[in-house]
C-alpha positions as CSV (number, residue, x, y, z in Angstrom):
1,M,140.5,131.5,84.0
2,T,137.1,130.1,83.1
3,D,136.6,126.4,82.5
4,T,134.5,126.0,79.4
5,T,134.3,122.3,79.3
6,A,131.7,121.1,76.8
7,V,128.7,119.3,78.1
8,P,128.5,116.1,76.2
9,E,125.3,115.4,74.1
10,P,122.9,113.0,75.7
11,T,122.8,109.5,74.3
12,P,119.6,108.4,72.5
13,E,118.5,106.5,75.6
14,Q,119.1,109.5,77.8
15,A,117.2,111.8,75.4
16,A,114.3,109.4,75.4
17,L,114.3,109.3,79.2
18,F,114.3,113.2,79.3
19,A,111.4,113.3,76.9
20,R,109.5,110.8,79.0
21,V,110.1,112.7,82.2
22,R,109.0,116.0,80.5
23,R,105.8,114.3,79.3
24,M,105.0,112.9,82.8
25,M,105.6,116.3,84.4
26,L,103.3,117.9,81.8
27,I,100.6,115.3,82.6
28,A,101.0,115.8,86.4
29,G,100.9,119.6,86.0
30,M,97.8,119.5,83.9
31,T,96.1,117.1,86.3
32,S,96.9,119.4,89.2
33,A,95.6,122.4,87.3
34,L,92.4,120.6,86.5
35,A,91.9,119.6,90.2
36,V,92.4,123.2,91.4
37,A,89.9,124.4,88.7
38,V,87.3,121.8,89.8
39,V,87.6,122.8,93.5
40,L,87.3,126.5,92.6
41,I,84.2,125.8,90.5
42,A,82.6,123.8,93.3
43,V,83.3,126.6,95.8
44,G,82.0,129.2,93.4
45,Y,78.9,127.2,92.7
46,R,78.1,126.8,96.4
47,L,78.7,130.5,97.1
48,Y,76.6,131.8,94.3
49,R,73.8,129.4,93.6
50,G,70.3,130.9,93.5
51,E,68.9,129.7,96.8
52,G,69.4,133.0,98.5
53,S,71.1,133.5,101.8
54,P,69.4,132.4,105.0
55,S,69.9,135.9,106.4
56,S,67.6,137.3,103.7
57,A,64.6,135.4,105.2
58,S,62.4,137.1,107.7
59,S,63.2,136.0,111.2
60,D,60.2,137.6,112.9
61,I,57.5,134.9,112.8
62,T,54.9,134.1,115.4
63,A,53.5,130.6,115.7
64,A,50.2,130.2,117.6
65,L,50.1,127.3,120.1
66,P,46.9,125.6,121.3
67,K,45.7,126.9,124.7
68,G,47.5,125.3,127.5
69,A,50.3,123.9,125.3
70,R,53.8,123.8,126.6
71,I,57.0,123.5,124.5
72,V,58.9,120.4,125.8
73,S,61.9,120.5,123.4
74,T,63.2,121.7,120.1
75,G,65.6,120.2,117.6
76,V,66.9,120.2,114.1
77,A,66.7,117.2,111.7
78,G,68.1,117.8,108.2
79,D,66.4,120.9,106.8
80,R,63.6,120.8,109.4
81,L,63.1,122.6,112.7
82,L,61.2,120.3,115.2
83,V,59.2,121.5,118.1
84,T,57.8,119.0,120.7
85,L,54.7,120.2,122.5
86,D,52.7,118.9,125.4
87,V,49.1,119.7,124.7
88,G,46.9,118.7,127.7
89,G,48.8,115.4,128.3
90,A,49.2,114.5,124.6
91,T,52.5,114.9,122.8
92,E,52.7,116.6,119.5
93,I,55.7,117.2,117.2
94,R,55.5,120.1,114.8
95,A,57.9,120.5,111.9
96,F,58.9,123.7,110.2
97,D,61.2,124.3,107.2
98,A,64.4,125.7,108.5
99,K,65.0,128.2,105.7
100,T,61.5,129.7,105.4
101,L,60.1,128.7,108.8
102,K,56.8,127.7,107.2
103,P,55.0,124.7,108.8
104,A,56.0,121.4,107.2
105,G,53.7,119.0,109.1
106,S,52.8,117.7,112.5
107,L,52.7,114.4,114.3
108,K,50.3,113.8,117.3
109,F,50.7,111.1,119.9
110,V,47.8,110.1,122.1
111,S,47.3,107.3,124.7
112,E,44.9,104.5,123.9
113,P,41.9,104.4,126.2
């Protein structure tokens, strides 16, 4: 009732081919595992590096403007928060660190007489 035909032994060429395919599959599997490990390490590093989260910084900061100054525009450039002011006809740009909100510098523009 059952057909028990014997499977012929592979020829030496076939055995060499099977060994080669196994080796290539092992290399491909190890490369894939290494790639997944690198991605997981990179994600873990970004999540747990020691910079602290932006939400832990105090967000209640008051910046004093010169009398009569008016905010013209705001913007973000890299890791800086930029505020453009109009101070009595002169334009001034103040930069703040985006994470700590501490002043990082200012740039004033005045008209030549």
